[in-house]
KOLKE-981832 format. One record per atom (N, C-alpha, C): atom name; z, y, x. Coordinates in nm, 3 decimals, always signed. Atoms other than C-alpha are relative to their C-alpha. Example, Ala and Ser with C-alpha at 12.3 -4.5 7.8 and 13.67 -1.06 7.14 Angstrom:
{N; {+0.000; -0.119; +0.089}};
{CA; {+0.780; -0.450; +1.230}};
{C; {+0.000; +0.120; +0.090}};
{N; {-0.006; -0.119; -0.082}};
{CA; {+0.714; -0.106; +1.367}};
{C; {+0.073; +0.109; -0.077}};
***
This chain:
{N; {+0.000; -0.118; +0.084}};
{CA; {+0.000; +0.000; +0.000}};
{C; {+0.000; +0.124; +0.088}};
{N; {+0.011; -0.124; -0.077}};
{CA; {-0.083; +0.349; +0.124}};
{C; {+0.130; +0.079; -0.004}};
{N; {-0.119; -0.083; -0.010}};
{CA; {+0.195; +0.578; +0.238}};
{C; {-0.020; +0.127; -0.082}};
{N; {+0.007; -0.122; +0.081}};
{CA; {+0.268; +0.864; -0.003}};
{C; {+0.026; +0.120; +0.091}};
{N; {-0.012; -0.116; -0.087}};
{CA; {+0.203; +1.183; +0.193}};
{C; {+0.057; +0.118; -0.077}};
{N; {-0.044; -0.112; +0.082}};
{CA; {+0.264; +1.427; -0.091}};
{C; {-0.007; -0.041; -0.147}};
{N; {+0.005; +0.027; +0.143}};
{CA; {+0.343; +1.412; -0.460}};
{C; {-0.079; +0.108; -0.074}};
{N; {+0.082; -0.105; +0.059}};
{CA; {+0.128; +1.720; -0.519}};
{C; {-0.139; -0.053; -0.033}};
{N; {+0.135; +0.038; +0.038}};
{CA; {-0.205; +1.678; -0.698}};
{C; {-0.097; +0.078; +0.089}};
{N; {+0.088; -0.065; -0.097}};
{CA; {-0.466; +1.750; -0.428}};
{C; {-0.138; +0.030; -0.055}};
{N; {+0.136; -0.021; +0.050}};
{CA; {-0.798; +1.706; -0.608}};
{C; {-0.014; -0.065; -0.138}};
{N; {+0.027; +0.053; +0.132}};
{CA; {-0.913; +1.656; -0.965}};
{C; {-0.150; +0.000; -0.025}};
{N; {+0.139; +0.007; +0.042}};
{CA; {-1.245; +1.560; -1.121}};
{C; {-0.006; +0.041; -0.147}};
{N; {+0.023; -0.044; +0.137}};
{CA; {-1.363; +1.739; -1.435}};
{C; {-0.142; -0.043; -0.036}};
{N; {+0.131; +0.051; +0.041}};
{CA; {-1.650; +1.573; -1.622}};
{C; {-0.077; +0.108; -0.076}};
{N; {+0.072; -0.112; +0.060}};
{CA; {-1.827; +1.902; -1.690}};
{C; {-0.031; +0.100; +0.111}};
{N; {+0.029; -0.108; -0.094}};
{CA; {-1.969; +2.209; -1.517}};
{C; {+0.112; +0.102; -0.011}};
{N; {-0.117; -0.088; +0.000}};
{CA; {-1.652; +2.401; -1.430}};
{C; {-0.040; +0.148; -0.006}};
{N; {+0.044; -0.139; -0.004}};
{CA; {-1.853; +2.722; -1.380}};
{C; {-0.033; +0.056; -0.138}};
{N; {+0.033; -0.047; +0.134}};
{CA; {-1.951; +2.738; -1.749}};
{C; {+0.118; +0.065; -0.071}};
{N; {-0.119; -0.052; +0.066}};
{CA; {-1.596; +2.797; -1.872}};
{C; {+0.122; -0.039; +0.083}};
{N; {-0.093; +0.047; -0.102}};
{CA; {-1.358; +2.782; -1.577}};
{C; {+0.145; -0.023; -0.041}};
{N; {-0.143; +0.013; +0.024}};
{CA; {-1.013; +2.832; -1.718}};
{C; {+0.033; -0.062; -0.136}};
{N; {-0.028; +0.062; +0.129}};
{CA; {-1.048; +2.639; -2.045}};
{C; {+0.021; -0.151; +0.012}};
{N; {-0.012; +0.144; -0.021}};
{CA; {-1.014; +2.290; -1.892}};
{C; {+0.145; -0.042; -0.017}};
{N; {-0.134; +0.053; +0.024}};
{CA; {-0.713; +2.099; -2.023}};
{C; {+0.039; -0.101; +0.107}};
{N; {-0.052; +0.094; -0.099}};
{CA; {-0.493; +1.898; -1.787}};
{C; {-0.033; -0.144; -0.036}};
{N; {+0.028; +0.138; +0.044}};
{CA; {-0.550; +1.584; -1.997}};
{C; {-0.144; -0.042; +0.025}};
{N; {+0.140; +0.031; -0.028}};
{CA; {-0.925; +1.607; -1.921}};
{C; {-0.031; -0.002; +0.149}};
{N; {+0.017; +0.005; -0.145}};
{CA; {-0.872; +1.615; -1.544}};
{C; {+0.037; -0.139; +0.051}};
{N; {-0.025; +0.131; -0.058}};
{CA; {-0.899; +1.285; -1.360}};
{C; {+0.046; +0.016; +0.144}};
{N; {-0.048; -0.005; -0.137}};
{CA; {-0.714; +1.220; -1.036}};
{C; {-0.107; -0.058; +0.092}};
{N; {+0.102; +0.043; -0.096}};
{CA; {-0.966; +1.199; -0.754}};
{C; {+0.072; -0.064; +0.118}};
{N; {-0.063; +0.073; -0.110}};
{CA; {-0.857; +0.934; -0.506}};
{C; {-0.075; +0.022; +0.131}};
{N; {+0.082; -0.011; -0.121}};
{CA; {-1.147; +0.972; -0.263}};
{C; {-0.141; +0.045; -0.040}};
{N; {+0.142; -0.029; +0.019}};
{CA; {-1.495; +1.124; -0.235}};
{C; {-0.065; +0.017; +0.136}};
{N; {+0.075; -0.019; -0.125}};
{CA; {-1.766; +1.130; +0.030}};
{C; {-0.147; +0.014; -0.032}};
{N; {+0.146; -0.011; +0.007}};
{CA; {-2.128; +1.231; +0.076}};
{C; {-0.049; +0.055; +0.132}};
{N; {+0.065; -0.055; -0.119}};
{CA; {-2.369; +1.316; +0.354}};
{C; {-0.129; +0.066; -0.046}};
{N; {+0.119; -0.074; +0.038}};
{CA; {-2.634; +1.581; +0.308}};
{C; {-0.061; +0.060; +0.126}};
{N; {+0.067; -0.047; -0.121}};
{CA; {-2.893; +1.670; +0.571}};
{C; {-0.118; +0.089; -0.040}};
{N; {+0.108; -0.095; +0.030}};
{CA; {-3.126; +1.971; +0.562}};
{C; {-0.055; +0.057; +0.131}};
{N; {+0.058; -0.075; -0.110}};
{CA; {-3.366; +2.137; +0.802}};
{C; {+0.018; +0.148; -0.030}};
{N; {-0.022; -0.143; +0.019}};
{CA; {-3.303; +2.508; +0.856}};
{C; {-0.097; +0.082; +0.083}};
{N; {+0.081; -0.097; -0.073}};
{CA; {-3.522; +2.799; +0.953}};
{C; {+0.091; +0.082; +0.090}};
{N; {-0.079; -0.082; -0.091}};
{CA; {-3.409; +3.047; +1.216}};
{C; {+0.098; +0.089; -0.075}};
{N; {-0.088; -0.089; +0.075}};
{CA; {-3.265; +3.277; +0.947}};
{C; {+0.108; -0.075; -0.079}};
{N; {-0.105; +0.078; +0.063}};
{CA; {-3.051; +2.990; +0.812}};
{C; {-0.035; -0.060; -0.134}};
{N; {+0.037; +0.056; +0.129}};
{CA; {-3.235; +2.910; +0.490}};
{C; {-0.055; -0.141; +0.018}};
{N; {+0.048; +0.138; -0.007}};
{CA; {-3.316; +2.547; +0.415}};
{C; {-0.145; -0.008; -0.044}};
{N; {+0.138; +0.022; +0.041}};
{CA; {-3.669; +2.415; +0.379}};
{C; {-0.030; -0.149; +0.004}};
{N; {+0.047; +0.139; -0.005}};
{CA; {-3.854; +2.091; +0.322}};
{C; {+0.084; -0.094; -0.082}};
{N; {-0.070; +0.105; +0.074}};
{CA; {-3.746; +1.768; +0.161}};
{C; {+0.126; -0.042; +0.075}};
{N; {-0.118; +0.060; -0.060}};
{CA; {-3.400; +1.631; +0.221}};
{C; {+0.002; -0.147; -0.041}};
{N; {-0.013; +0.141; +0.036}};
{CA; {-3.307; +1.266; +0.213}};
{C; {+0.083; -0.009; -0.128}};
{N; {-0.084; +0.016; +0.119}};
{CA; {-3.160; +1.134; -0.112}};
{C; {+0.148; +0.000; +0.039}};
{N; {-0.141; -0.014; -0.030}};
{CA; {-2.792; +1.221; -0.116}};
{C; {+0.082; -0.072; -0.107}};
{N; {-0.087; +0.075; +0.091}};
{CA; {-2.533; +0.988; -0.271}};
{C; {+0.142; +0.053; +0.015}};
{N; {-0.140; -0.039; +0.005}};
{CA; {-2.191; +1.117; -0.375}};
{C; {+0.078; -0.121; -0.048}};
{N; {-0.088; +0.110; +0.037}};
{CA; {-1.929; +0.841; -0.381}};
{C; {+0.134; +0.058; -0.041}};
{N; {-0.132; -0.046; +0.044}};
{CA; {-1.617; +0.912; -0.585}};
{C; {+0.081; -0.119; -0.047}};
{N; {-0.093; +0.098; +0.052}};
{CA; {-1.312; +0.702; -0.662}};
{C; {+0.102; +0.077; -0.082}};
{N; {-0.092; -0.069; +0.089}};
{CA; {-1.112; +0.817; -0.963}};
{C; {+0.095; -0.099; -0.066}};
{N; {-0.098; +0.080; +0.073}};
{CA; {-0.799; +0.686; -1.130}};
{C; {-0.014; +0.034; -0.147}};
{N; {+0.021; -0.020; +0.143}};
{CA; {-0.861; +0.639; -1.501}};
{C; {+0.128; -0.042; -0.073}};
{N; {-0.124; +0.029; +0.072}};
{CA; {-0.553; +0.661; -1.721}};
{C; {-0.022; -0.022; -0.149}};
{N; {+0.029; +0.017; +0.142}};
{CA; {-0.723; +0.655; -2.061}};
{C; {-0.140; -0.059; -0.014}};
{N; {+0.132; +0.064; +0.014}};
{CA; {-1.014; +0.434; -2.177}};
{C; {-0.114; +0.097; -0.032}};
{N; {+0.109; -0.093; +0.034}};
{CA; {-1.210; +0.734; -2.311}};
{C; {-0.062; +0.062; +0.125}};
{N; {+0.055; -0.055; -0.123}};
{CA; {-1.248; +0.866; -1.957}};
{C; {-0.099; -0.097; +0.063}};
{N; {+0.093; +0.100; -0.056}};
{CA; {-1.407; +0.540; -1.839}};
{C; {-0.127; -0.007; -0.084}};
{N; {+0.117; +0.004; +0.088}};
{CA; {-1.637; +0.540; -2.143}};
{C; {-0.096; +0.113; +0.030}};
{N; {+0.086; -0.114; -0.032}};
{CA; {-1.767; +0.883; -2.043}};
{C; {-0.094; -0.032; +0.114}};
{N; {+0.085; +0.037; -0.114}};
{CA; {-1.895; +0.749; -1.710}};
{C; {-0.111; -0.095; -0.044}};
{N; {+0.098; +0.097; +0.045}};
{CA; {-2.067; +0.453; -1.876}};
{C; {-0.102; +0.062; -0.096}};
{N; {+0.091; -0.068; +0.094}};
{CA; {-2.214; +0.674; -2.151}};
{C; {-0.104; +0.081; +0.077}};
{N; {+0.092; -0.083; -0.077}};
{CA; {-2.366; +0.910; -1.896}};
{C; {-0.096; -0.084; +0.083}};
{N; {+0.091; +0.087; -0.074}};
{CA; {-2.507; +0.622; -1.692}};
{C; {-0.106; -0.057; -0.094}};
{N; {+0.095; +0.055; +0.098}};
{CA; {-2.669; +0.472; -2.005}};
{C; {-0.098; +0.106; -0.049}};
{N; {+0.087; -0.108; +0.049}};
{CA; {-2.813; +0.812; -2.106}};
{C; {-0.113; +0.029; +0.098}};
{N; {+0.103; -0.017; -0.105}};
{CA; {-3.014; +0.817; -1.780}};
{C; {-0.038; +0.146; +0.024}};
{N; {+0.023; -0.141; -0.027}};
{CA; {-2.988; +1.193; -1.759}};
{C; {+0.094; +0.048; +0.108}};
{N; {-0.091; -0.054; -0.100}};
{CA; {-2.828; +1.414; -1.501}};
{C; {+0.121; +0.061; -0.069}};
{N; {-0.128; -0.042; +0.056}};
{CA; {-2.470; +1.526; -1.552}};
{C; {+0.074; +0.080; +0.106}};
{N; {-0.079; -0.081; -0.092}};
{CA; {-2.224; +1.771; -1.396}};
{C; {+0.138; -0.063; +0.022}};
{N; {-0.131; +0.048; -0.039}};
{CA; {-1.912; +1.661; -1.210}};
{C; {+0.064; +0.109; +0.086}};
{N; {-0.067; -0.106; -0.075}};
{CA; {-1.667; +1.927; -1.090}};
{C; {+0.121; -0.058; +0.073}};
{N; {-0.114; +0.042; -0.082}};
{CA; {-1.424; +1.857; -0.806}};
{C; {+0.073; +0.127; +0.041}};
{N; {-0.081; -0.118; -0.028}};
{CA; {-1.141; +2.109; -0.771}};
{C; {+0.119; -0.039; +0.085}};
{N; {-0.108; +0.028; -0.094}};
{CA; {-0.880; +2.128; -0.496}};
{C; {+0.121; +0.088; -0.027}};
{N; {-0.129; -0.068; +0.015}};
{CA; {-0.512; +2.225; -0.521}};
{C; {+0.007; +0.078; -0.131}};
{N; {+0.001; -0.058; +0.134}};
{CA; {-0.525; +2.289; -0.895}};
{C; {+0.143; +0.024; -0.046}};
{N; {-0.129; -0.032; +0.064}};
{CA; {-0.231; +2.458; -1.069}};
{C; {-0.028; +0.017; -0.149}};
{N; {+0.015; -0.009; +0.144}};
{CA; {-0.184; +2.430; -1.444}};
{C; {+0.103; +0.097; -0.057}};
{N; {-0.089; -0.094; +0.066}};
{CA; {-0.032; +2.696; -1.669}};
{C; {+0.084; -0.067; -0.107}};
{N; {-0.086; +0.052; +0.106}};
{CA; {+0.220; +2.657; -1.949}};
{C; {-0.080; -0.054; -0.118}};
{N; {+0.084; +0.044; +0.112}};
{CA; {-0.066; +2.607; -2.196}};
{C; {-0.066; -0.136; +0.028}};
{N; {+0.061; +0.128; -0.036}};
{CA; {-0.175; +2.290; -2.011}};
{C; {-0.143; +0.015; +0.047}};
{N; {+0.135; -0.026; -0.049}};
{CA; {-0.497; +2.455; -1.890}};
{C; {+0.006; +0.039; +0.147}};
{N; {+0.006; -0.039; -0.141}};
{CA; {-0.611; +2.521; -1.534}};
{C; {+0.028; +0.149; +0.012}};
{N; {-0.035; -0.139; -0.023}};
{CA; {-0.449; +2.842; -1.416}};
{C; {-0.063; +0.052; +0.129}};
{N; {+0.060; -0.042; -0.127}};
{CA; {-0.582; +2.848; -1.058}};
{C; {-0.040; -0.124; +0.079}};
{N; {+0.042; +0.105; -0.093}};
{CA; {-0.748; +2.643; -0.787}};
{C; {-0.041; +0.069; +0.128}};
{N; {+0.038; -0.061; -0.128}};
{CA; {-0.827; +2.698; -0.421}};
{C; {-0.151; +0.007; +0.015}};
{N; {+0.145; +0.006; -0.011}};
{CA; {-1.190; +2.587; -0.406}};
{C; {-0.048; -0.131; -0.061}};
{N; {+0.051; +0.123; +0.058}};
{CA; {-1.418; +2.308; -0.517}};
{C; {-0.151; -0.006; +0.008}};
{N; {+0.145; +0.013; +0.004}};
{CA; {-1.771; +2.202; -0.595}};
{C; {-0.041; -0.060; -0.133}};
{N; {+0.059; +0.057; +0.121}};
{CA; {-1.991; +2.119; -0.891}};
{C; {-0.122; -0.079; +0.045}};
{N; {+0.112; +0.087; -0.035}};
{CA; {-2.222; +1.823; -0.835}};
{C; {-0.080; -0.029; -0.126}};
{N; {+0.091; +0.032; +0.110}};
{CA; {-2.525; +1.769; -1.058}};
{C; {-0.081; -0.120; +0.044}};
{N; {+0.073; +0.118; -0.041}};
{CA; {-2.671; +1.422; -1.051}};
{C; {+0.002; -0.111; -0.103}};
{N; {+0.015; +0.118; +0.085}};
{CA; {-2.736; +1.078; -1.197}};
{C; {+0.096; -0.109; +0.046}};
{N; {-0.085; +0.113; -0.034}};
{CA; {-2.480; +0.798; -1.210}};
{C; {-0.089; -0.121; +0.020}};
{N; {+0.084; +0.117; -0.029}};
{CA; {-2.643; +0.498; -1.044}};
{C; {+0.079; -0.130; +0.009}};
{N; {-0.080; +0.123; -0.010}};
{CA; {-2.353; +0.253; -1.009}};
{C; {+0.146; +0.030; -0.028}};
{N; {-0.143; -0.010; +0.028}};
{CA; {-2.000; +0.200; -1.135}};
{C; {+0.064; -0.135; +0.033}};
{N; {-0.079; +0.119; -0.029}};
{CA; {-1.750; -0.050; -0.995}};
{C; {+0.142; +0.025; -0.048}};
{N; {-0.135; -0.012; +0.051}};
{CA; {-1.411; -0.115; -1.151}};
{C; {+0.096; -0.085; +0.081}};
{N; {-0.107; +0.077; -0.064}};
{CA; {-1.088; -0.227; -0.990}};
{C; {+0.126; +0.019; -0.084}};
{N; {-0.119; -0.006; +0.083}};
{CA; {-0.786; -0.313; -1.205}};
{C; {+0.123; -0.033; +0.083}};
{N; {-0.126; +0.032; -0.065}};
{CA; {-0.426; -0.319; -1.093}};
{C; {+0.110; +0.002; -0.105}};
{N; {-0.113; +0.001; +0.091}};
{CA; {-0.101; -0.400; -1.266}};
{C; {+0.120; +0.067; +0.063}};
{N; {-0.109; -0.065; -0.070}};
{CA; {+0.108; -0.208; -1.016}};
{C; {+0.037; +0.134; -0.059}};
{N; {-0.047; -0.132; +0.044}};
{CA; {+0.296; +0.114; -1.063}};
{C; {-0.013; +0.097; +0.117}};
{N; {+0.005; -0.102; -0.104}};
{CA; {+0.252; +0.439; -0.875}};
{C; {+0.142; +0.048; +0.030}};
{N; {-0.135; -0.046; -0.035}};
{CA; {+0.547; +0.623; -0.712}};
{C; {+0.076; +0.066; -0.115}};
{N; {-0.066; -0.062; +0.115}};
{CA; {+0.618; +0.802; -1.043}};
{C; {+0.040; -0.104; -0.105}};
{N; {-0.033; +0.105; +0.095}};
{CA; {+0.654; +0.465; -1.221}};
{C; {-0.103; -0.018; -0.110}};
{N; {+0.106; +0.011; +0.099}};
{CA; {+0.332; +0.504; -1.421}};
{C; {-0.094; -0.115; +0.037}};
{N; {+0.100; +0.104; -0.025}};
{CA; {+0.078; +0.222; -1.460}};
{C; {-0.121; +0.062; +0.068}};
{N; {+0.119; -0.048; -0.071}};
{CA; {-0.211; +0.266; -1.217}};
{C; {-0.126; -0.016; -0.084}};
{N; {+0.111; +0.031; +0.087}};
{CA; {-0.450; +0.116; -1.472}};
{C; {-0.126; -0.036; +0.077}};
{N; {+0.131; +0.038; -0.052}};
{CA; {-0.807; +0.128; -1.341}};
{C; {-0.051; +0.105; +0.098}};
{N; {+0.070; -0.088; -0.093}};
{CA; {-0.990; +0.272; -1.044}};
{C; {-0.149; -0.021; -0.021}};
{N; {+0.145; +0.006; +0.010}};
{CA; {-1.358; +0.355; -1.085}};
{C; {-0.060; +0.052; +0.129}};
{N; {+0.077; -0.044; -0.116}};
{CA; {-1.584; +0.372; -0.782}};
{C; {-0.140; +0.031; -0.053}};
{N; {+0.123; -0.046; +0.063}};
{CA; {-1.883; +0.577; -0.896}};
{C; {-0.093; +0.055; +0.107}};
{N; {+0.104; -0.051; -0.090}};
{CA; {-2.207; +0.641; -0.705}};
{C; {-0.091; +0.091; -0.080}};
{N; {+0.080; -0.101; +0.070}};
{CA; {-2.401; +0.954; -0.803}};
{C; {-0.113; +0.044; +0.092}};
{N; {+0.116; -0.051; -0.071}};
{CA; {-2.754; +1.038; -0.688}};
{C; {-0.008; +0.149; -0.031}};
{N; {-0.013; -0.144; +0.021}};
{CA; {-2.730; +1.414; -0.639}};
{C; {-0.132; +0.073; -0.016}};
{N; {+0.110; -0.096; +0.013}};
{CA; {-2.971; +1.684; -0.754}};
{C; {+0.038; +0.129; +0.071}};
{N; {-0.047; -0.124; -0.064}};
{CA; {-2.762; +1.980; -0.639}};
{C; {+0.151; -0.001; +0.010}};
{N; {-0.144; -0.022; -0.016}};
{CA; {-2.418; +2.087; -0.524}};
{C; {+0.021; +0.151; +0.002}};
{N; {-0.039; -0.141; -0.004}};
{CA; {-2.264; +2.426; -0.598}};
{C; {+0.142; +0.005; +0.053}};
{N; {-0.132; -0.012; -0.060}};
{CA; {-1.971; +2.508; -0.372}};
{C; {+0.071; +0.120; -0.062}};
{N; {-0.081; -0.106; +0.061}};
{CA; {-1.695; +2.713; -0.535}};
{C; {+0.101; +0.042; +0.105}};
{N; {-0.093; -0.049; -0.100}};
{CA; {-1.520; +2.922; -0.275}};
{C; {+0.108; +0.086; -0.061}};
{N; {-0.103; -0.092; +0.047}};
{CA; {-1.229; +3.158; -0.298}};
{C; {-0.066; +0.127; -0.051}};
{N; {+0.049; -0.125; +0.060}};
{CA; {-1.272; +3.483; -0.489}};
{C; {-0.123; -0.023; -0.087}};
{N; {+0.111; +0.035; +0.089}};
{CA; {-1.516; +3.306; -0.726}};
{C; {-0.136; +0.014; +0.069}};
{N; {+0.122; -0.006; -0.079}};
{CA; {-1.777; +3.300; -0.448}};
{C; {-0.071; -0.136; -0.011}};
{N; {+0.073; +0.125; +0.021}};
{CA; {-2.048; +3.038; -0.527}};
{C; {-0.122; -0.007; +0.092}};
{N; {+0.119; +0.024; -0.083}};
{CA; {-2.316; +2.886; -0.303}};
{C; {-0.063; -0.130; -0.044}};
{N; {+0.068; +0.120; +0.047}};
{CA; {-2.570; +2.641; -0.443}};
{C; {-0.091; -0.057; +0.108}};
{N; {+0.088; +0.072; -0.092}};
{CA; {-2.749; +2.379; -0.233}};
{C; {-0.072; -0.105; -0.084}};
{N; {+0.078; +0.098; +0.077}};
{CA; {-3.033; +2.183; -0.392}};
{C; {-0.043; -0.111; +0.094}};
{N; {+0.021; +0.113; -0.089}};
{CA; {-3.068; +1.837; -0.249}};
{C; {-0.115; -0.090; -0.043}};
{N; {+0.113; +0.085; +0.041}};
{CA; {-3.372; +1.700; -0.435}};
{C; {-0.130; +0.062; +0.039}};
***
């Protein structure tokens, strides 16, 4: 079992484009992001702008699912065969209303779900809650929009 480094929530996944309505996301609709990774490679001109085709970019995410409706959302979007937005936010704080009050930074990924793997556990986390299910989701990316501090956004198109 992994050593608990902090009991603070470090990263959450929101199954929507966070930029559309940033502070209306309820805590119950935020999934705990266990891990994510991707590699994106671009050629750059002298002035720093990207050009040419990039290689297909896969975003791998592992989320802890605490309610069956959250898992159904992933499967529904994979069956729809359309692109979907996934927002990853770091160091999120929630207000008294149960909505996101602030976050440090994050990113909005737009892409297609290409694979879902499930892992079940009957163990308990350090808070005594059932771990339930971990989903390992692979997403073929179309674009990534980085959300910096001061609401500064930078979009990178990877298709």
